[in-house]
Backbone of each chain as nested JSON, in Angstrom:
{
  "chains": [
    {"id": "A", "residues": [
      {"number": 1, "name": "UNK", "atoms": {"N": [0.857, -1.191, 0.0], "CA": [0.0, 0.0, 0.0], "C": [0.894, 1.243, 0.0]}},
      {"number": 2, "name": "UNK", "atoms": {"N": [0.715, 2.16, -0.97], "CA": [1.605, 3.32, -1.03], "C": [1.481, 4.211, 0.215]}},
      {"number": 3, "name": "UNK", "atoms": {"N": [2.629, 4.752, 0.601], "CA": [2.67, 5.743, 1.677], "C": [2.997, 7.083, 1.042]}},
      {"number": 4, "name": "UNK", "atoms": {"N": [2.159, 8.082, 1.323], "CA": [2.349, 9.418, 0.759], "C": [2.617, 10.373, 1.901]}},
      {"number": 5, "name": "UNK", "atoms": {"N": [3.629, 11.207, 1.735], "CA": [3.938, 12.201, 2.768], "C": [3.646, 13.592, 2.216]}},
      {"number": 6, "name": "UNK", "atoms": {"N": [2.807, 14.335, 2.917], "CA": [2.504, 15.718, 2.536], "C": [3.118, 16.636, 3.594]}},
      {"number": 7, "name": "UNK", "atoms": {"N": [3.974, 17.55, 3.156], "CA": [4.583, 18.511, 4.077], "C": [3.929, 19.868, 3.845]}},
      {"number": 8, "name": "UNK", "atoms": {"N": [3.304, 20.409, 4.9], "CA": [2.577, 21.675, 4.797], "C": [3.336, 22.72, 5.621]}},
      {"number": 9, "name": "UNK", "atoms": {"N": [3.724, 23.801, 4.972], "CA": [4.455, 24.863, 5.69], "C": [3.794, 26.209, 5.416]}},
      {"number": 10, "name": "UNK", "atoms": {"N": [3.928, 27.117, 6.367], "CA": [3.451, 28.481, 6.159], "C": [4.207, 29.115, 5.007]}},
      {"number": 11, "name": "UNK", "atoms": {"N": [3.551, 29.965, 4.235], "CA": [4.254, 30.659, 3.157], "C": [5.397, 31.489, 3.768]}},
      {"number": 12, "name": "UNK", "atoms": {"N": [6.532, 31.567, 3.045], "CA": [7.706, 32.224, 3.632], "C": [7.465, 33.678, 4.041]}},
      {"number": 13, "name": "UNK", "atoms": {"N": [6.518, 34.357, 3.405], "CA": [6.301, 35.764, 3.724], "C": [5.555, 35.961, 5.041]}},
      {"number": 14, "name": "UNK", "atoms": {"N": [5.008, 34.89, 5.614], "CA": [4.214, 35.02, 6.837], "C": [5.061, 34.774, 8.075]}},
      {"number": 15, "name": "UNK", "atoms": {"N": [4.801, 35.529, 9.139], "CA": [5.509, 35.356, 10.41], "C": [5.081, 34.043, 11.047]}},
      {"number": 16, "name": "UNK", "atoms": {"N": [6.074, 33.233, 11.436], "CA": [5.803, 31.962, 12.112], "C": [6.167, 32.149, 13.582]}},
      {"number": 17, "name": "UNK", "atoms": {"N": [5.178, 32.512, 14.396], "CA": [5.492, 32.872, 15.787], "C": [5.923, 31.663, 16.608]}},
      {"number": 18, "name": "UNK", "atoms": {"N": [5.372, 30.482, 16.328], "CA": [5.814, 29.277, 17.048], "C": [7.275, 28.98, 16.709]}},
      {"number": 19, "name": "UNK", "atoms": {"N": [7.614, 29.124, 15.435], "CA": [8.998, 28.895, 15.023], "C": [9.941, 29.893, 15.671]}},
      {"number": 20, "name": "UNK", "atoms": {"N": [9.504, 31.138, 15.773], "CA": [10.316, 32.174, 16.416], "C": [10.579, 31.828, 17.875]}},
      {"number": 21, "name": "UNK", "atoms": {"N": [9.535, 31.348, 18.565], "CA": [9.68, 30.973, 19.975], "C": [10.652, 29.805, 20.139]}},
      {"number": 22, "name": "UNK", "atoms": {"N": [10.521, 28.79, 19.268], "CA": [11.429, 27.639, 19.338], "C": [12.867, 28.094, 19.066]}},
      {"number": 23, "name": "UNK", "atoms": {"N": [13.041, 28.956, 18.078], "CA": [14.376, 29.454, 17.75], "C": [14.995, 30.177, 18.958]}},
      {"number": 24, "name": "UNK", "atoms": {"N": [14.239, 31.059, 19.584], "CA": [14.737, 31.786, 20.76], "C": [15.083, 30.812, 21.885]}},
      {"number": 25, "name": "UNK", "atoms": {"N": [14.24, 29.79, 22.084], "CA": [14.479, 28.831, 23.162], "C": [15.75, 28.026, 22.91]}},
      {"number": 26, "name": "UNK", "atoms": {"N": [15.961, 27.617, 21.656], "CA": [17.172, 26.851, 21.341], "C": [18.421, 27.689, 21.619]}},
      {"number": 27, "name": "UNK", "atoms": {"N": [18.384, 28.962, 21.239], "CA": [19.55, 29.825, 21.487], "C": [19.769, 29.971, 22.997]}},
      {"number": 28, "name": "UNK", "atoms": {"N": [18.69, 30.129, 23.765], "CA": [18.821, 30.24, 25.229], "C": [19.398, 28.962, 25.835]}},
      {"number": 29, "name": "UNK", "atoms": {"N": [19.102, 27.804, 25.226], "CA": [19.655, 26.532, 25.721], "C": [21.122, 26.342, 25.313]}},
      {"number": 30, "name": "UNK", "atoms": {"N": [21.697, 27.303, 24.587], "CA": [23.104, 27.207, 24.216], "C": [23.356, 26.788, 22.779]}},
      {"number": 31, "name": "UNK", "atoms": {"N": [22.273, 26.547, 22.02], "CA": [22.448, 26.143, 20.625], "C": [22.517, 27.411, 19.764]}},
      {"number": 32, "name": "UNK", "atoms": {"N": [23.64, 28.129, 19.894], "CA": [23.69, 29.44, 19.246], "C": [24.012, 29.352, 17.756]}},
      {"number": 33, "name": "UNK", "atoms": {"N": [24.115, 28.12, 17.21], "CA": [24.239, 27.994, 15.749], "C": [22.895, 28.146, 15.044]}},
      {"number": 34, "name": "UNK", "atoms": {"N": [21.795, 28.213, 15.824], "CA": [20.46, 28.309, 15.22], "C": [20.181, 29.753, 14.817]}},
      {"number": 35, "name": "UNK", "atoms": {"N": [19.851, 29.935, 13.534], "CA": [19.591, 31.274, 13.007], "C": [18.101, 31.505, 12.784]}},
      {"number": 36, "name": "UNK", "atoms": {"N": [17.339, 30.428, 12.597], "CA": [15.913, 30.601, 12.355], "C": [15.232, 29.256, 12.294]}},
      {"number": 37, "name": "UNK", "atoms": {"N": [13.949, 29.249, 12.651], "CA": [13.179, 28.002, 12.681], "C": [11.805, 28.276, 12.07]}},
      {"number": 38, "name": "UNK", "atoms": {"N": [11.338, 27.344, 11.236], "CA": [9.96, 27.382, 10.734], "C": [9.332, 26.038, 11.069]}},
      {"number": 39, "name": "UNK", "atoms": {"N": [8.083, 26.068, 11.501], "CA": [7.402, 24.835, 11.895], "C": [6.234, 24.576, 10.957]}},
      {"number": 40, "name": "UNK", "atoms": {"N": [6.111, 23.336, 10.527], "CA": [5.0, 22.952, 9.67], "C": [4.431, 21.625, 10.107]}},
      {"number": 41, "name": "UNK", "atoms": {"N": [3.574, 21.093, 9.257], "CA": [2.946, 19.803, 9.551], "C": [3.424, 18.777, 8.546]}},
      {"number": 42, "name": "UNK", "atoms": {"N": [3.5, 17.539, 8.981], "CA": [3.726, 16.45, 8.038], "C": [2.557, 15.482, 8.191]}},
      {"number": 43, "name": "UNK", "atoms": {"N": [1.938, 15.159, 7.061], "CA": [0.748, 14.301, 7.061], "C": [1.091, 13.053, 6.26]}},
      {"number": 44, "name": "UNK", "atoms": {"N": [1.093, 11.906, 6.936], "CA": [1.411, 10.644, 6.266], "C": [0.113, 9.914, 5.956]}},
      {"number": 45, "name": "UNK", "atoms": {"N": [-0.091, 9.641, 4.669], "CA": [-1.33, 9.014, 4.207], "C": [-1.027, 7.618, 3.699]}},
      {"number": 46, "name": "UNK", "atoms": {"N": [-1.745, 6.629, 4.216], "CA": [-1.705, 5.295, 3.631], "C": [-2.883, 5.21, 2.669]}},
      {"number": 47, "name": "UNK", "atoms": {"N": [-2.579, 5.0, 1.399], "CA": [-3.63, 4.994, 0.382], "C": [-3.54, 3.717, -0.448]}},
      {"number": 48, "name": "UNK", "atoms": {"N": [-4.673, 3.308, -1.002], "CA": [-4.641, 2.107, -1.843], "C": [-4.061, 2.419, -3.211]}},
      {"number": 49, "name": "UNK", "atoms": {"N": [-4.191, 3.683, -3.675], "CA": [-3.485, 4.09, -4.896], "C": [-3.151, 5.58, -4.782]}},
      {"number": 50, "name": "UNK", "atoms": {"N": [-1.959, 5.933, -5.288], "CA": [-1.472, 7.312, -5.162], "C": [-1.633, 8.03, -6.491]}},
      {"number": 51, "name": "UNK", "atoms": {"N": [-2.816, 8.587, -6.71], "CA": [-3.095, 9.33, -7.94], "C": [-2.742, 10.803, -7.688]}},
      {"number": 52, "name": "UNK", "atoms": {"N": [-1.738, 11.349, -8.43], "CA": [-1.262, 12.712, -8.139], "C": [-2.371, 13.77, -8.132]}},
      {"number": 53, "name": "UNK", "atoms": {"N": [-3.323, 13.673, -9.084], "CA": [-4.34, 14.735, -9.134], "C": [-5.3, 14.628, -7.951]}},
      {"number": 54, "name": "UNK", "atoms": {"N": [-5.585, 13.394, -7.501], "CA": [-6.454, 13.25, -6.329], "C": [-5.725, 13.674, -5.057]}},
      {"number": 55, "name": "UNK", "atoms": {"N": [-4.419, 13.416, -4.975], "CA": [-3.66, 13.861, -3.802], "C": [-3.644, 15.388, -3.727]}},
      {"number": 56, "name": "UNK", "atoms": {"N": [-3.504, 16.021, -4.897], "CA": [-3.519, 17.487, -4.901], "C": [-4.887, 18.016, -4.467]}},
      {"number": 57, "name": "UNK", "atoms": {"N": [-5.948, 17.333, -4.901], "CA": [-7.298, 17.748, -4.498], "C": [-7.482, 17.607, -2.982]}},
      {"number": 58, "name": "UNK", "atoms": {"N": [-6.937, 16.532, -2.386], "CA": [-7.023, 16.373, -0.923], "C": [-6.358, 17.554, -0.208]}},
      {"number": 59, "name": "UNK", "atoms": {"N": [-5.195, 17.965, -0.741], "CA": [-4.478, 19.084, -0.115], "C": [-5.285, 20.37, -0.228]}},
      {"number": 60, "name": "UNK", "atoms": {"N": [-5.814, 20.632, -1.427], "CA": [-6.525, 21.891, -1.637], "C": [-7.832, 21.953, -0.859]}},
      {"number": 61, "name": "UNK", "atoms": {"N": [-8.492, 20.776, -0.688], "CA": [-9.803, 20.787, -0.024], "C": [-9.709, 20.668, 1.49]}},
      {"number": 62, "name": "UNK", "atoms": {"N": [-8.707, 19.962, 2.004], "CA": [-8.718, 19.681, 3.442], "C": [-7.365, 19.834, 4.136]}},
      {"number": 63, "name": "UNK", "atoms": {"N": [-6.296, 19.341, 3.508], "CA": [-5.04, 19.195, 4.267], "C": [-4.289, 20.512, 4.448]}},
      {"number": 64, "name": "UNK", "atoms": {"N": [-4.435, 21.421, 3.497], "CA": [-3.701, 22.682, 3.588], "C": [-4.645, 23.84, 3.315]}},
      {"number": 65, "name": "UNK", "atoms": {"N": [-4.252, 25.01, 3.753], "CA": [-4.975, 26.236, 3.419], "C": [-4.134, 26.97, 2.374]}},
      {"number": 66, "name": "UNK", "atoms": {"N": [-4.51, 26.867, 1.084], "CA": [-3.639, 27.394, 0.036], "C": [-3.426, 28.911, 0.1]}},
      {"number": 67, "name": "UNK", "atoms": {"N": [-4.248, 29.618, 0.874], "CA": [-4.061, 31.071, 0.994], "C": [-2.792, 31.383, 1.787]}},
      {"number": 68, "name": "UNK", "atoms": {"N": [-2.543, 30.611, 2.847], "CA": [-1.404, 30.928, 3.714], "C": [-0.343, 29.83, 3.767]}},
      {"number": 69, "name": "UNK", "atoms": {"N": [-0.629, 28.682, 3.148], "CA": [0.312, 27.568, 3.272], "C": [0.751, 27.03, 1.907]}},
      {"number": 70, "name": "UNK", "atoms": {"N": [1.991, 26.551, 1.872], "CA": [2.484, 25.796, 0.726], "C": [2.48, 24.321, 1.099]}},
      {"number": 71, "name": "UNK", "atoms": {"N": [2.414, 23.449, 0.089], "CA": [2.54, 22.03, 0.407], "C": [3.37, 21.31, -0.648]}},
      {"number": 72, "name": "UNK", "atoms": {"N": [3.994, 20.218, -0.206], "CA": [4.768, 19.351, -1.091], "C": [4.238, 17.947, -0.907]}},
      {"number": 73, "name": "UNK", "atoms": {"N": [4.03, 17.236, -1.998], "CA": [3.537, 15.856, -1.942], "C": [4.664, 14.933, -2.377]}},
      {"number": 74, "name": "UNK", "atoms": {"N": [5.014, 13.95, -1.57], "CA": [5.997, 12.956, -2.023], "C": [5.471, 11.549, -1.751]}},
      {"number": 75, "name": "UNK", "atoms": {"N": [5.542, 10.716, -2.784], "CA": [5.143, 9.319, -2.628], "C": [6.364, 8.564, -2.12]}},
      {"number": 76, "name": "UNK", "atoms": {"N": [6.284, 8.039, -0.877], "CA": [7.448, 7.433, -0.234], "C": [7.668, 6.013, -0.755]}},
      {"number": 77, "name": "UNK", "atoms": {"N": [6.627, 5.213, -0.804], "CA": [6.761, 3.899, -1.441], "C": [5.368, 3.305, -1.733]}}
    ]},
    {"id": "B", "residues": [
      {"number": 1, "name": "UNK", "atoms": {"N": [24.262, 28.562, 4.259], "CA": [23.879, 28.155, 5.631], "C": [23.081, 26.855, 5.551]}},
      {"number": 2, "name": "UNK", "atoms": {"N": [23.483, 25.812, 6.277], "CA": [22.763, 24.534, 6.153], "C": [21.31, 24.637, 6.627]}},
      {"number": 3, "name": "UNK", "atoms": {"N": [20.455, 23.916, 5.91], "CA": [19.057, 23.78, 6.304], "C": [18.861, 22.347, 6.798]}},
      {"number": 4, "name": "UNK", "atoms": {"N": [18.313, 22.226, 7.997], "CA": [18.095, 20.911, 8.589], "C": [16.597, 20.723, 8.779]}},
      {"number": 5, "name": "UNK", "atoms": {"N": [16.106, 19.556, 8.386], "CA": [14.681, 19.27, 8.561], "C": [14.525, 18.148, 9.594]}},
      {"number": 6, "name": "UNK", "atoms": {"N": [13.759, 18.431, 10.636], "CA": [13.474, 17.422, 11.659], "C": [12.003, 17.05, 11.535]}},
      {"number": 7, "name": "UNK", "atoms": {"N": [11.721, 15.759, 11.347], "CA": [10.341, 15.281, 11.265], "C": [10.022, 14.547, 12.56]}},
      {"number": 8, "name": "UNK", "atoms": {"N": [9.013, 15.04, 13.28], "CA": [8.626, 14.467, 14.571], "C": [7.255, 13.818, 14.408]}},
      {"number": 9, "name": "UNK", "atoms": {"N": [7.171, 12.528, 14.732], "CA": [5.889, 11.815, 14.611], "C": [5.601, 11.07, 15.907]}},
      {"number": 10, "name": "UNK", "atoms": {"N": [4.336, 10.869, 16.186], "CA": [3.947, 10.046, 17.335], "C": [4.446, 8.619, 17.132]}},
      {"number": 11, "name": "UNK", "atoms": {"N": [4.84, 7.952, 18.197], "CA": [5.239, 6.548, 18.071], "C": [4.059, 5.743, 17.506]}},
      {"number": 12, "name": "UNK", "atoms": {"N": [4.369, 4.75, 16.659], "CA": [3.29, 4.027, 15.957], "C": [2.276, 3.358, 16.89]}},
      {"number": 13, "name": "UNK", "atoms": {"N": [2.694, 3.025, 18.112], "CA": [1.78, 2.328, 19.023], "C": [0.739, 3.269, 19.634]}},
      {"number": 14, "name": "UNK", "atoms": {"N": [0.925, 4.581, 19.486], "CA": [0.0, 5.525, 20.119], "C": [-1.112, 5.934, 19.16]}},
      {"number": 15, "name": "UNK", "atoms": {"N": [-2.304, 6.115, 19.699], "CA": [-3.448, 6.552, 18.901], "C": [-3.264, 8.016, 18.499]}},
      {"number": 16, "name": "UNK", "atoms": {"N": [-3.415, 8.292, 17.208], "CA": [-3.31, 9.665, 16.698], "C": [-4.723, 10.122, 16.363]}},
      {"number": 17, "name": "UNK", "atoms": {"N": [-5.363, 10.802, 17.313], "CA": [-6.775, 11.119, 17.118], "C": [-6.969, 12.178, 16.034]}},
      {"number": 18, "name": "UNK", "atoms": {"N": [-6.028, 13.117, 15.9], "CA": [-6.146, 14.117, 14.829], "C": [-6.043, 13.423, 13.465]}},
      {"number": 19, "name": "UNK", "atoms": {"N": [-5.11, 12.489, 13.371], "CA": [-4.958, 11.745, 12.118], "C": [-6.219, 10.95, 11.789]}},
      {"number": 20, "name": "UNK", "atoms": {"N": [-6.803, 10.364, 12.809], "CA": [-8.029, 9.591, 12.611], "C": [-9.153, 10.478, 12.089]}},
      {"number": 21, "name": "UNK", "atoms": {"N": [-9.268, 11.669, 12.653], "CA": [-10.299, 12.614, 12.218], "C": [-10.09, 13.03, 10.764]}},
      {"number": 22, "name": "UNK", "atoms": {"N": [-8.834, 13.327, 10.408], "CA": [-8.538, 13.721, 9.027], "C": [-8.846, 12.561, 8.08]}},
      {"number": 23, "name": "UNK", "atoms": {"N": [-8.49, 11.355, 8.477], "CA": [-8.753, 10.18, 7.643], "C": [-10.254, 10.021, 7.396]}},
      {"number": 24, "name": "UNK", "atoms": {"N": [-11.038, 10.102, 8.473], "CA": [-12.497, 9.983, 8.323], "C": [-13.047, 11.086, 7.415]}},
      {"number": 25, "name": "UNK", "atoms": {"N": [-12.524, 12.309, 7.574], "CA": [-13.016, 13.433, 6.767], "C": [-12.688, 13.233, 5.287]}},
      {"number": 26, "name": "UNK", "atoms": {"N": [-11.486, 12.747, 4.99], "CA": [-11.119, 12.514, 3.59], "C": [-12.041, 11.473, 2.958]}},
      {"number": 27, "name": "UNK", "atoms": {"N": [-12.333, 10.412, 3.71], "CA": [-13.231, 9.379, 3.169], "C": [-14.617, 9.972, 2.913]}},
      {"number": 28, "name": "UNK", "atoms": {"N": [-15.093, 10.811, 3.865], "CA": [-16.413, 11.443, 3.684], "C": [-16.438, 12.36, 2.466]}},
      {"number": 29, "name": "UNK", "atoms": {"N": [-15.272, 12.977, 2.141], "CA": [-15.198, 13.852, 0.968], "C": [-15.1, 13.051, -0.338]}},
      {"number": 30, "name": "UNK", "atoms": {"N": [-15.056, 11.734, -0.239], "CA": [-15.029, 10.908, -1.445], "C": [-13.667, 10.303, -1.756]}},
      {"number": 31, "name": "UNK", "atoms": {"N": [-12.668, 10.601, -0.934], "CA": [-11.329, 10.043, -1.183], "C": [-11.236, 8.692, -0.482]}},
      {"number": 32, "name": "UNK", "atoms": {"N": [-11.956, 7.698, -1.055], "CA": [-12.059, 6.424, -0.345], "C": [-10.842, 5.531, -0.527]}},
      {"number": 33, "name": "UNK", "atoms": {"N": [-9.802, 6.039, -1.223], "CA": [-8.539, 5.287, -1.27], "C": [-7.725, 5.47, 0.009]}},
      {"number": 34, "name": "UNK", "atoms": {"N": [-8.156, 6.384, 0.896], "CA": [-7.397, 6.654, 2.123], "C": [-7.704, 5.58, 3.159]}},
      {"number": 35, "name": "UNK", "atoms": {"N": [-6.645, 4.924, 3.635], "CA": [-6.798, 3.841, 4.618], "C": [-6.403, 4.305, 6.018]}},
      {"number": 36, "name": "UNK", "atoms": {"N": [-5.534, 5.307, 6.105], "CA": [-5.101, 5.765, 7.42], "C": [-4.238, 7.002, 7.295]}},
      {"number": 37, "name": "UNK", "atoms": {"N": [-4.233, 7.838, 8.33], "CA": [-3.482, 9.091, 8.323], "C": [-2.791, 9.258, 9.677]}},
      {"number": 38, "name": "UNK", "atoms": {"N": [-1.531, 9.673, 9.64], "CA": [-0.821, 10.046, 10.867], "C": [-0.299, 11.465, 10.662]}},
      {"number": 39, "name": "UNK", "atoms": {"N": [-0.396, 12.29, 11.696], "CA": [0.024, 13.686, 11.572], "C": [1.199, 13.945, 12.499]}},
      {"number": 40, "name": "UNK", "atoms": {"N": [2.192, 14.616, 11.983], "CA": [3.346, 14.98, 12.798], "C": [3.775, 16.411, 12.521]}},
      {"number": 41, "name": "UNK", "atoms": {"N": [4.941, 16.754, 13.05], "CA": [5.467, 18.102, 12.863], "C": [6.718, 18.043, 12.011]}},
      {"number": 42, "name": "UNK", "atoms": {"N": [6.921, 19.089, 11.239], "CA": [8.201, 19.229, 10.554], "C": [8.815, 20.558, 11.012]}},
      {"number": 43, "name": "UNK", "atoms": {"N": [10.053, 20.489, 11.452], "CA": [10.735, 21.664, 11.997], "C": [11.945, 21.936, 11.119]}},
      {"number": 44, "name": "UNK", "atoms": {"N": [11.941, 23.089, 10.444], "CA": [13.059, 23.44, 9.558], "C": [13.959, 24.411, 10.29]}},
      {"number": 45, "name": "UNK", "atoms": {"N": [15.22, 24.014, 10.437], "CA": [16.189, 24.813, 11.193], "C": [17.242, 25.366, 10.237]}},
      {"number": 46, "name": "UNK", "atoms": {"N": [17.454, 26.662, 10.266], "CA": [18.594, 27.257, 9.568], "C": [19.702, 27.395, 10.595]}},
      {"number": 47, "name": "UNK", "atoms": {"N": [20.811, 26.706, 10.344], "CA": [21.898, 26.691, 11.324], "C": [23.202, 27.097, 10.638]}},
      {"number": 48, "name": "UNK", "atoms": {"N": [24.13, 27.637, 11.419], "CA": [25.425, 28.011, 10.837], "C": [26.293, 26.775, 10.627]}},
      {"number": 49, "name": "UNK", "atoms": {"N": [26.084, 25.727, 11.456], "CA": [26.748, 24.449, 11.18], "C": [25.865, 23.321, 11.674]}},
      {"number": 50, "name": "UNK", "atoms": {"N": [25.852, 22.221, 10.894], "CA": [24.957, 21.099, 11.197], "C": [25.767, 19.983, 11.841]}},
      {"number": 51, "name": "UNK", "atoms": {"N": [25.934, 20.048, 13.15], "CA": [26.671, 19.018, 13.896], "C": [25.666, 17.952, 14.365]}},
      {"number": 52, "name": "UNK", "atoms": {"N": [25.792, 16.704, 13.868], "CA": [24.773, 15.688, 14.168], "C": [24.506, 15.504, 15.658]}},
      {"number": 53, "name": "UNK", "atoms": {"N": [25.56, 15.521, 16.497], "CA": [25.311, 15.261, 17.919], "C": [24.572, 16.435, 18.567]}},
      {"number": 54, "name": "UNK", "atoms": {"N": [24.865, 17.647, 18.117], "CA": [24.151, 18.797, 18.664], "C": [22.694, 18.818, 18.165]}},
      {"number": 55, "name": "UNK", "atoms": {"N": [22.475, 18.406, 16.929], "CA": [21.093, 18.351, 16.421], "C": [20.281, 17.327, 17.21]}},
      {"number": 56, "name": "UNK", "atoms": {"N": [20.909, 16.199, 17.532], "CA": [20.213, 15.195, 18.322], "C": [19.895, 15.741, 19.714]}},
      {"number": 57, "name": "UNK", "atoms": {"N": [20.826, 16.487, 20.285], "CA": [20.571, 17.082, 21.603], "C": [19.408, 18.067, 21.548]}},
      {"number": 58, "name": "UNK", "atoms": {"N": [19.32, 18.852, 20.465], "CA": [18.182, 19.791, 20.322], "C": [16.869, 19.025, 20.336]}},
      {"number": 59, "name": "UNK", "atoms": {"N": [16.837, 17.892, 19.615], "CA": [15.605, 17.093, 19.548], "C": [15.254, 16.548, 20.922]}},
      {"number": 60, "name": "UNK", "atoms": {"N": [16.247, 15.989, 21.622], "CA": [15.972, 15.355, 22.91], "C": [15.577, 16.384, 23.972]}},
      {"number": 61, "name": "UNK", "atoms": {"N": [16.156, 17.594, 23.885], "CA": [15.885, 18.585, 24.934], "C": [14.64, 19.425, 24.666]}},
      {"number": 62, "name": "UNK", "atoms": {"N": [14.332, 19.683, 23.4], "CA": [13.27, 20.658, 23.142], "C": [12.307, 20.26, 22.02]}},
      {"number": 63, "name": "UNK", "atoms": {"N": [12.831, 19.744, 20.904], "CA": [11.981, 19.633, 19.712], "C": [11.023, 18.453, 19.756]}},
      {"number": 64, "name": "UNK", "atoms": {"N": [11.411, 17.373, 20.454], "CA": [10.542, 16.196, 20.495], "C": [10.414, 15.724, 21.935]}},
      {"number": 65, "name": "UNK", "atoms": {"N": [9.389, 14.951, 22.197], "CA": [9.224, 14.285, 23.49], "C": [9.561, 12.807, 23.255]}},
      {"number": 66, "name": "UNK", "atoms": {"N": [10.785, 12.399, 23.641], "CA": [11.214, 11.038, 23.27], "C": [10.37, 9.933, 23.904]}},
      {"number": 67, "name": "UNK", "atoms": {"N": [9.561, 10.266, 24.892], "CA": [8.702, 9.246, 25.499], "C": [7.601, 8.816, 24.525]}},
      {"number": 68, "name": "UNK", "atoms": {"N": [7.038, 9.773, 23.82], "CA": [5.898, 9.458, 22.951], "C": [6.165, 9.71, 21.468]}},
      {"number": 69, "name": "UNK", "atoms": {"N": [7.305, 10.333, 21.152], "CA": [7.531, 10.702, 19.75], "C": [8.844, 10.13, 19.215]}},
      {"number": 70, "name": "UNK", "atoms": {"N": [8.852, 9.831, 17.92], "CA": [10.081, 9.496, 17.19], "C": [10.487, 10.725, 16.378]}},
      {"number": 71, "name": "UNK", "atoms": {"N": [11.775, 10.815, 16.043], "CA": [12.179, 11.916, 15.153], "C": [13.231, 11.434, 14.17]}},
      {"number": 72, "name": "UNK", "atoms": {"N": [13.236, 12.104, 13.025], "CA": [14.242, 11.857, 11.993], "C": [14.897, 13.192, 11.673]}},
      {"number": 73, "name": "UNK", "atoms": {"N": [16.21, 13.199, 11.558], "CA": [16.945, 14.429, 11.237], "C": [17.527, 14.272, 9.838]}},
      {"number": 74, "name": "UNK", "atoms": {"N": [17.244, 15.234, 8.942], "CA": [17.887, 15.198, 7.635], "C": [18.464, 16.568, 7.294]}},
      {"number": 75, "name": "UNK", "atoms": {"N": [19.73, 16.556, 6.878], "CA": [20.371, 17.811, 6.466], "C": [20.044, 18.004, 4.992]}},
      {"number": 76, "name": "UNK", "atoms": {"N": [19.28, 19.069, 4.695], "CA": [18.768, 19.248, 3.332], "C": [19.852, 19.839, 2.426]}},
      {"number": 77, "name": "UNK", "atoms": {"N": [20.512, 20.891, 2.885], "CA": [21.69, 21.399, 2.143], "C": [22.498, 22.348, 3.007]}}
    ]}
  ]
}
């Protein structure tokens, strides 16, 4: 059964306040090599068939908000 | 500047109720090829240097909860 991974991230022009907080926390913990952090979602779908156009429709209708988010679809196996 | 992607997912033995809800919703929308969904986080770190042992320490101390979550670290470029 194919496994599909969808990675949903905020568009780069939008402020990611959770990512900013994580970045500040890492620097406070001593990880001063960290320059910036962005946080997104990863959605792993087990599907009986991985049809690219239907996967894109799932993203546009439910998995992502195309106004503020970008997404990448990768068929893992 | 290296970009590091950390993917954090719930351990497979734990119930992912958000994933279950998304799976049910996709089936209701007509995407009946969906058999199961798991949702996790993706954390993109811009770092001045990607030291594997320090990246693992970041995950163990802040980015993931090793009791309930697994993580994968990949250096993108």
